[in-house]
MDTraj code that builds the backbone (N, CA, C; nanometers):
import mdtraj as md
import numpy as np

residues = "MET ARG ARG THR ARG THR VAL SER TYR ALA VAL ILE ALA ASN CYS LEU GLN ARG THR VAL ALA LEU SER ASP GLY THR ARG TYR VAL HIS THR CYS GLU ARG GLN VAL TYR GLU ALA VAL ALA TYR ALA MET GLU ASP ASN GLN PRO HIS THR GLY GLN GLU LEU SER ARG THR LEU ASN GLU PRO PHE THR GLN VAL ASP VAL ALA PHE GLN PHE LEU LYS ASP ARG GLY ILE ILE GLU THR ARG HIS LYS ARG LYS SER TYR ALA ALA SER GLY CYS VAL TYR GLU ASP ALA MET VAL GLU PHE PHE ALA LEU ALA GLU ARG ASP ALA SER LEU CYS THR ILE ASN ASP CYS PRO ALA SER THR LYS CYS ARG SER MET ARG".split()
xyz = np.array([
    [-0.2738, -2.1441, -1.3499],
    [-0.4078, -2.1115, -1.3213],
    [-0.4212, -1.9762, -1.2504],
    [-0.5066, -1.8770, -1.2974],
    [-0.5321, -1.7500, -1.2431],
    [-0.6049, -1.7594, -1.1327],
    [-0.5354, -1.6879, -1.0243],
    [-0.5903, -1.6827, -0.8985],
    [-0.7172, -1.5626, -0.8969],
    [-0.8136, -1.6294, -0.8319],
    [-0.9638, -1.5498, -0.8329],
    [-0.9546, -1.4907, -0.6773],
    [-1.0115, -1.3700, -0.6462],
    [-1.0438, -1.3359, -0.5039],
    [-1.1871, -1.2772, -0.4808],
    [-1.2174, -1.3056, -0.3703],
    [-1.3488, -1.2540, -0.3154],
    [-1.3358, -1.1579, -0.2230],
    [-1.3933, -1.0260, -0.2236],
    [-1.3619, -0.9379, -0.1377],
    [-1.5017, -0.9223, -0.0506],
    [-1.4922, -0.8890, 0.0813],
    [-1.5978, -0.8797, 0.1597],
    [-1.5579, -0.7375, 0.2670],
    [-1.6749, -0.6799, 0.3163],
    [-1.6537, -0.5793, 0.3999],
    [-1.7490, -0.5925, 0.5160],
    [-1.6955, -0.5469, 0.6279],
    [-1.7618, -0.5595, 0.7609],
    [-1.7358, -0.4313, 0.8292],
    [-1.8340, -0.4033, 0.9373],
    [-1.7778, -0.3017, 1.0242],
    [-1.7697, -0.3623, 1.1587],
    [-1.6556, -0.3333, 1.2359],
    [-1.6309, -0.4170, 1.3368],
    [-1.5601, -0.2922, 1.4465],
    [-1.6105, -0.3172, 1.5790],
    [-1.5674, -0.1847, 1.6370],
    [-1.5614, -0.0400, 1.5686],
    [-1.6509, 0.0010, 1.4937],
    [-1.6707, 0.1241, 1.4310],
    [-1.5701, 0.1691, 1.3332],
    [-1.4945, 0.0294, 1.2775],
    [-1.3825, 0.0383, 1.1741],
    [-1.4442, -0.0418, 1.0669],
    [-1.4148, -0.0073, 0.9511],
    [-1.4393, -0.0723, 0.8215],
    [-1.3570, -0.1741, 0.8038],
    [-1.3758, -0.3130, 0.7759],
    [-1.2779, -0.3973, 0.7650],
    [-1.3045, -0.4616, 0.6249],
    [-1.1899, -0.4688, 0.5394],
    [-1.2200, -0.5348, 0.3975],
    [-1.1190, -0.6577, 0.4091],
    [-1.2004, -0.7534, 0.3986],
    [-1.1197, -0.8953, 0.3848],
    [-1.1147, -0.9567, 0.2279],
    [-0.9890, -1.0077, 0.2008],
    [-0.9609, -1.0585, 0.0732],
    [-0.9437, -1.1986, 0.0807],
    [-1.0052, -1.2936, 0.0267],
    [-0.9801, -1.4340, 0.0312],
    [-0.9554, -1.4709, -0.1207],
    [-0.8341, -1.5344, -0.1268],
    [-0.7573, -1.5714, -0.2536],
    [-0.7913, -1.7134, -0.2752],
    [-0.8259, -1.7585, -0.4111],
    [-0.8659, -1.8986, -0.4498],
    [-0.7484, -1.9879, -0.4108],
    [-0.6263, -1.9313, -0.3851],
    [-0.5400, -2.0336, -0.3278],
    [-0.5587, -2.0601, -0.1820],
    [-0.6292, -1.9919, -0.0972],
    [-0.6776, -1.9933, 0.0420],
    [-0.5912, -1.8910, 0.1039],
    [-0.5190, -1.8075, 0.0568],
    [-0.4445, -1.6967, 0.1045],
    [-0.5820, -1.5954, 0.1470],
    [-0.5565, -1.5476, 0.2872],
    [-0.6619, -1.4290, 0.3208],
    [-0.5815, -1.3235, 0.3668],
    [-0.6285, -1.1992, 0.3495],
    [-0.5684, -1.1037, 0.4242],
    [-0.6855, -1.0022, 0.4559],
    [-0.6602, -0.9123, 0.5615],
    [-0.7594, -0.8028, 0.6160],
    [-0.6956, -0.6852, 0.6245],
    [-0.7570, -0.5754, 0.5827],
    [-0.7097, -0.4385, 0.6209],
    [-0.8279, -0.3336, 0.6641],
    [-0.7955, -0.2578, 0.7625],
    [-0.9023, -0.1830, 0.7977],
    [-0.8890, -0.0397, 0.8016],
    [-0.9980, 0.0174, 0.8234],
    [-0.9978, 0.1870, 0.7994],
    [-1.0775, 0.2260, 0.9305],
    [-1.0178, 0.2961, 0.9943],
    [-1.0938, 0.3923, 1.1170],
    [-1.2095, 0.4537, 1.0502],
    [-1.2934, 0.4632, 1.1240],
    [-1.4106, 0.5841, 1.0765],
    [-1.3741, 0.6997, 1.0599],
    [-1.3032, 0.7854, 1.1347],
    [-1.2521, 0.9051, 1.1016],
    [-1.1903, 0.9045, 0.9879],
    [-1.1008, 0.8405, 0.9233],
    [-1.0334, 0.8257, 0.7965],
    [-1.1480, 0.8002, 0.6867],
    [-1.2357, 0.7021, 0.6976],
    [-1.3427, 0.6842, 0.6276],
    [-1.4169, 0.8097, 0.5991],
    [-1.4561, 0.8817, 0.6949],
    [-1.5453, 0.9945, 0.6976],
    [-1.4530, 1.1182, 0.6101],
    [-1.3336, 1.1294, 0.6366],
    [-1.2576, 1.2107, 0.5721],
    [-1.2360, 1.1935, 0.4229],
    [-1.2163, 1.0759, 0.3780],
    [-1.2208, 1.0254, 0.2483],
    [-1.3499, 1.0788, 0.1699],
    [-1.4655, 1.0342, 0.2362],
    [-1.5841, 1.0683, 0.2066],
    [-1.6161, 1.1935, 0.1675],
    [-1.5699, 1.2759, 0.2744],
    [-1.5942, 1.4522, 0.2636],
    [-1.5130, 1.4983, 0.1600],
    [-1.3649, 1.4423, 0.1269],
    [-1.3062, 1.5118, 0.0525],
    [-1.3510, 1.4847, -0.1057],
    [-1.4290, 1.3745, -0.1394],
    [-1.4967, 1.3748, -0.2450],
    [-1.6146, 1.4584, -0.2892],
    [-1.6395, 1.5165, -0.1556],
    [-1.7666, 1.6239, -0.2245],
    [-1.7248, 1.7325, -0.2947],
    [-1.5812, 1.7550, -0.3432],
    [-1.5399, 1.8471, -0.4079],
    [-1.5694, 1.8643, -0.5510],
    [-1.6220, 1.7330, -0.5887],
    [-1.6415, 1.7221, -0.7333],
    [-1.5018, 1.7125, -0.8272],
    [-1.4041, 1.6900, -0.7835],
    [-1.2776, 1.6724, -0.8435],
    [-1.2223, 1.5580, -0.8316],
    [-1.1411, 1.5144, -0.9578],
    [-1.0805, 1.3851, -0.9713],
    [-0.9729, 1.3450, -0.8527],
    [-0.9781, 1.2289, -0.8043],
    [-0.8903, 1.2020, -0.7004],
    [-0.8179, 1.0676, -0.7167],
    [-0.7197, 1.0504, -0.6595],
    [-0.6578, 0.8964, -0.6496],
    [-0.6526, 0.8871, -0.5077],
    [-0.6091, 0.7448, -0.4722],
    [-0.6148, 0.7187, -0.3213],
    [-0.4922, 0.7657, -0.2772],
    [-0.3670, 0.7516, -0.3676],
    [-0.2313, 0.8105, -0.3018],
    [-0.2547, 0.9672, -0.2643],
    [-0.2953, 1.0224, -0.3663],
    [-0.3250, 1.1805, -0.3551],
    [-0.4199, 1.2207, -0.2313],
    [-0.5359, 1.1428, -0.2011],
    [-0.5926, 1.1826, -0.0921],
    [-0.5365, 1.1189, 0.0507],
    [-0.4565, 1.0186, 0.0452],
    [-0.3443, 0.9876, 0.1402],
    [-0.2701, 1.0926, 0.1856],
    [-0.1858, 1.1545, 0.0976],
    [-0.1284, 1.2637, 0.0926],
    [-0.1814, 1.3734, 0.1719],
    [-0.2932, 1.4387, 0.1135],
    [-0.3685, 1.5391, 0.1437],
    [-0.4238, 1.5315, 0.2973],
    [-0.4801, 1.4148, 0.2982],
    [-0.5247, 1.3712, 0.4324],
    [-0.4408, 1.3589, 0.5512],
    [-0.3286, 1.3141, 0.5024],
    [-0.2049, 1.2774, 0.6077],
    [-0.2488, 1.1464, 0.6727],
    [-0.3155, 1.0526, 0.6127],
    [-0.3844, 0.9408, 0.6559],
    [-0.2889, 0.8316, 0.5839],
    [-0.2936, 0.7051, 0.6587],
    [-0.2114, 0.5831, 0.6029],
    [-0.2814, 0.5393, 0.4659],
    [-0.2118, 0.5214, 0.3656],
    [-0.2633, 0.4703, 0.2323],
    [-0.3309, 0.3437, 0.2651],
    [-0.3048, 0.2491, 0.3131],
    [-0.4063, 0.1343, 0.3333],
    [-0.5438, 0.1810, 0.3631],
    [-0.5493, 0.2773, 0.4870],
    [-0.6795, 0.2832, 0.5313],
    [-0.7564, 0.3571, 0.4279],
    [-0.6939, 0.4788, 0.3491],
    [-0.7778, 0.5401, 0.2495],
    [-0.8151, 0.4447, 0.1422],
    [-0.7175, 0.3655, 0.1177],
    [-0.7642, 0.2678, -0.0066],
    [-0.8751, 0.1798, 0.0504],
    [-0.8877, 0.1412, 0.1805],
    [-1.0073, 0.0417, 0.2206],
    [-1.1268, 0.1448, 0.1980],
    [-1.1232, 0.2631, 0.2213],
    [-1.2400, 0.3541, 0.2306],
    [-1.2771, 0.3734, 0.0734],
    [-1.1794, 0.4089, -0.0032],
    [-1.1835, 0.4072, -0.1659],
    [-1.2578, 0.2934, -0.2206],
    [-1.2117, 0.1833, -0.1952],
    [-1.2654, 0.0711, -0.2762],
    [-1.4099, 0.0375, -0.2192],
    [-1.4291, 0.0560, -0.0827],
    [-1.5645, 0.0559, -0.0512],
    [-1.6381, 0.1428, -0.1069],
    [-1.6115, 0.2531, -0.1256],
    [-1.7030, 0.3653, -0.1817],
    [-1.7292, 0.3263, -0.3433],
    [-1.6235, 0.2582, -0.4136],
    [-1.6295, 0.2185, -0.5442],
    [-1.7325, 0.0982, -0.5499],
    [-1.7167, 0.0312, -0.4646],
    [-1.7873, -0.1012, -0.4628],
    [-1.9386, -0.0627, -0.4510],
    [-1.9713, 0.0246, -0.3688],
    [-2.1097, 0.0847, -0.3416],
    [-2.1668, 0.1697, -0.4545],
    [-2.0772, 0.2029, -0.5466],
    [-2.1182, 0.2906, -0.6413],
    [-2.1475, 0.4485, -0.6110],
    [-2.0666, 0.4922, -0.5145],
    [-2.0772, 0.6088, -0.4784],
    [-1.9810, 0.7066, -0.5474],
    [-1.8451, 0.6483, -0.5608],
    [-1.7534, 0.6853, -0.6566],
    [-1.7119, 0.5940, -0.7663],
    [-1.6744, 0.6478, -0.8854],
    [-1.6499, 0.5804, -0.9937],
    [-1.5139, 0.6243, -1.0371],
    [-1.4518, 0.5308, -1.1161],
    [-1.3194, 0.5412, -1.1741],
    [-1.3328, 0.5914, -1.3099],
    [-1.2693, 0.6881, -1.3568],
    [-1.2427, 0.7232, -1.5156],
    [-1.1405, 0.7794, -1.5143],
    [-1.0850, 0.7722, -1.6770],
    [-0.9365, 0.8233, -1.6963],
    [-0.8451, 0.7619, -1.6027],
    [-0.8181, 0.6338, -1.6129],
    [-0.7103, 0.5592, -1.5462],
    [-0.7553, 0.5425, -1.4194],
    [-0.6617, 0.6022, -1.3311],
    [-0.6915, 0.6009, -1.1880],
    [-0.7585, 0.7010, -1.0996],
    [-0.8163, 0.7943, -1.1598],
    [-0.8831, 0.9183, -1.1292],
    [-1.0216, 0.8571, -1.0950],
    [-1.0772, 0.8984, -0.9650],
    [-1.2250, 0.8482, -0.9438],
    [-1.2792, 0.9986, -0.8952],
    [-1.4267, 0.9916, -0.9443],
    [-1.5124, 1.1102, -0.9245],
    [-1.6153, 1.0463, -0.8531],
    [-1.6888, 1.1681, -0.7813],
    [-1.8348, 1.1660, -0.7250],
    [-1.9123, 1.0900, -0.8133],
    [-2.0113, 1.0135, -0.7850],
    [-2.1127, 0.9625, -0.8749],
    [-2.2393, 0.9899, -0.8489],
    [-2.2416, 1.0879, -0.7341],
    [-2.3736, 1.1753, -0.7072],
    [-2.3498, 1.2990, -0.6365],
    [-2.4158, 1.3716, -0.6067],
    [-2.3929, 1.5048, -0.5382],
    [-2.3666, 1.5004, -0.4090],
    [-2.3992, 1.3990, -0.3309],
    [-2.4074, 1.3899, -0.2031],
    [-2.3319, 1.2561, -0.1328],
    [-2.1872, 1.2785, -0.1965],
    [-2.1064, 1.1503, -0.1676],
    [-2.1187, 1.1172, -0.0019],
    [-2.0773, 1.2252, 0.0791],
    [-2.0599, 1.2096, 0.2377],
    [-2.2188, 1.1159, 0.2830],
    [-2.2962, 1.1893, 0.2396],
    [-2.4245, 1.1124, 0.2915],
    [-2.4410, 0.9659, 0.2508],
    [-2.4302, 0.9577, 0.0996],
    [-2.4456, 0.8260, 0.0716],
    [-2.3284, 0.7306, 0.1263],
    [-2.1924, 0.7668, 0.1433],
    [-2.1142, 0.6842, 0.2091],
    [-2.1704, 0.6397, 0.3708],
    [-2.2082, 0.7551, 0.4204],
    [-2.2392, 0.7253, 0.5557],
    [-2.3598, 0.6243, 0.5636],
    [-2.4744, 0.6649, 0.4948],
    [-2.5753, 0.5660, 0.4709],
    [-2.5302, 0.4012, 0.4555],
    [-2.4079, 0.3976, 0.3714],
    [-2.3693, 0.2540, 0.3430],
    [-2.3007, 0.2058, 0.4855],
    [-2.2124, 0.2956, 0.5264],
    [-2.1342, 0.2515, 0.6519],
    [-2.2340, 0.2128, 0.7513],
    [-2.3212, 0.2871, 0.7744],
    [-2.4542, 0.2502, 0.8885],
    [-2.5263, 0.0978, 0.8683],
    [-2.5467, 0.1150, 0.7461],
    [-2.6356, -0.0115, 0.7002],
    [-2.5487, -0.1505, 0.7194],
    [-2.4117, -0.1298, 0.6816],
    [-2.3147, -0.2416, 0.6945],
    [-2.2953, -0.2638, 0.8504],
    [-2.2809, -0.1757, 0.9273],
    [-2.2806, -0.1783, 1.0684],
    [-2.3855, -0.2526, 1.1570],
    [-2.5100, -0.1999, 1.0913],
    [-2.6357, -0.2564, 1.1413],
    [-2.6464, -0.4099, 1.0890],
    [-2.6150, -0.4421, 0.9706],
    [-2.6190, -0.5801, 0.9304],
    [-2.5373, -0.6787, 1.0298],
    [-2.4002, -0.6010, 1.0385],
    [-2.3018, -0.6755, 1.1131],
    [-2.3324, -0.7182, 1.2526],
    [-2.4077, -0.6165, 1.3112],
    [-2.4477, -0.5990, 1.4475],
    [-2.5676, -0.7041, 1.4635],
    [-2.6339, -0.7254, 1.3533],
    [-2.7732, -0.8197, 1.3759],
    [-2.7031, -0.9640, 1.3555],
    [-2.5933, -0.9828, 1.3250],
    [-2.5173, -1.1063, 1.2729],
    [-2.4480, -1.1694, 1.4310],
    [-2.4240, -1.0673, 1.5015],
    [-2.3497, -1.1219, 1.6398],
    [-2.4277, -1.1984, 1.7216],
    [-2.3816, -1.2615, 1.7951],
    [-2.4443, -1.3567, 1.9075],
    [-2.3477, -1.3091, 2.0308],
    [-2.4168, -1.3427, 2.1313],
    [-2.3525, -1.2765, 2.2605],
    [-2.2288, -1.3667, 2.2944],
    [-2.1997, -1.4843, 2.2440],
    [-2.0746, -1.5544, 2.2668],
    [-1.9782, -1.5299, 2.1591],
    [-2.0048, -1.4752, 2.0425],
    [-1.9225, -1.4811, 1.9451],
    [-1.9447, -1.3389, 1.8335],
    [-1.9141, -1.2374, 1.9132],
    [-1.9442, -1.1114, 1.8399],
    [-1.7957, -1.0342, 1.8005],
    [-1.7785, -1.0475, 1.6816],
    [-1.6470, -0.9674, 1.6003],
    [-1.6473, -0.8093, 1.6828],
    [-1.7318, -0.7486, 1.7067],
    [-1.7361, -0.6258, 1.7527],
    [-1.6745, -0.6127, 1.9084],
    [-1.6274, -0.7281, 1.9622],
    [-1.5537, -0.7229, 2.0736],
    [-1.4077, -0.7024, 2.0601],
    [-1.3770, -0.7059, 1.9261],
    [-1.2246, -0.7079, 1.8799],
    [-1.2150, -0.5556, 1.8564],
    [-1.0981, -0.5183, 1.8719],
    [-1.0614, -0.3735, 1.8305],
    [-1.0146, -0.3514, 1.7023],
    [-1.0185, -0.2324, 1.6489],
    [-0.9925, -0.1890, 1.5126],
    [-0.8318, -0.1812, 1.5266],
    [-0.7525, -0.2690, 1.4293],
    [-0.6063, -0.2352, 1.4089],
    [-0.6088, -0.1610, 1.3048],
    [-0.5595, -0.0626, 1.3214],
    [-0.5089, 0.0411, 1.2145],
    [-0.3741, 0.0142, 1.1683],
    [-0.3422, 0.0960, 1.0589],
    [-0.2207, 0.0506, 0.9972],
    [-0.1181, 0.1591, 1.0135],
    [-0.1462, 0.2286, 1.1059],
    [-0.0542, 0.3379, 1.1269],
    [0.1026, 0.3064, 1.1512],
])
top = md.Topology()
chain = top.add_chain()
for i, resn in enumerate(residues, 1):
    res = top.add_residue(resn, chain, resSeq=i)
    for name in ("N", "CA", "C"):
        top.add_atom(name, md.element.get_by_symbol(name[0]), res)
traj = md.Trajectory(xyz[None], top)
């Protein structure tokens, strides 16, 4: 039987968090610091094709964090993949679109918090 997966995103303690839940019950989480997220979004403004690995090297940031940002931007339609693994900007204002999505998600997550059970009280665990 083929495993399926569900991907969800959240902003916790100013970090983008990607959670993947597999159909067999396995679950994993990766995070991306906001500064890395912004760097990835800004790098895509040049209207050139990029891969996550190439951006990781260029920005000198951990691949896992760059990948979380990359996947989120793809999920939101801000960048799109063409020609195998190359991704391109889907609009002329990638950085602005990326930040709108980040803050909208952060606002949604903040509204879900209760005083006794707020995930924002945890710190971002970077993958450095």
